[in-house]
N, C-alpha and C positions, 0 to 999 in steps of 0.2 A: 504494500500500500504506500502510495506517495505521501509526502508531507501535506500537500494540498488536499488530497483525498481524505486524509486523516482529519485535517482541520474542518472539512465540510461536515463532519459528523459531530463536531464539538458544539456545545451550546454557546450562544452569543453572550449570554450573561450568566453569572453565578450568584447564588444567594449565600451570604455569609452571616454567621453569628459573630458579634464583637463582644468580647468579655474583658473586663478590667478586673484584675485581682488586687485588692487592696483592703486593708483594715481601716483606712483613714479617709476614704473618699466617698462622696455621694455623687449622683449623676450631675448635679449642678456644678461640681468641682472637677469633673472627670475630663481633663484636657487630653490625656492620652487616648481615651476612648473616642473623644470627638475627632482627634487626628486620624485614628484608624477608620472611623466612619467616612471621613472626608476622602481618604485614600481609596477606599473601596468604591465609593461613588464616582470619584474622578476617573477611575479605571473602567467605568461603564458597568459596574456590577451593582448589586443592591444588598442592603442590610435587612435580613429577615428577622433578626433577633438581636437584642442588646441586653447584656447582663452585667451586674456588678457583683463579684464574688469575694468572699473573705479568704485570706491566706490560709493554706493548709486544708481547705475543704474541696472535696472532689465535686466539681460542678456538674460533670456528666453523670456521675454516680448518684448524685442527689436529685437528678431530674431537672437541673437548672437549664440545661441546654437540650433541646429536642433536636437531636442530630438528623432526624428524618426530615426536618424542614430546612436544613442548611447543607450547602454543598461543601462548606469549609468553615473553620473557626479561626478567627484572629484573636490571640490572647495577648494582652498587654498588662503592664503593672504601673502602679503609681507610687512615686517616692513619698514616704511618710514625712510628716513634718510638723 
């Protein structure tokens, strides 16, 4: 299969979950999450889910991310302060 043929089968846009892991941030203060959202959207994709999780907690295991709705997950952290 050629590269062009392979690309013809790929979806045009993907849906991403954006997760910020931090014990000190709320959505209103989540600049790293805002940056990830902007990068996803600037690349022509969409954010299907956005979460704020606490350090040391399995977000997937706790059902915080429904991977059936996302093609990928971007995870970022926030520096405490």
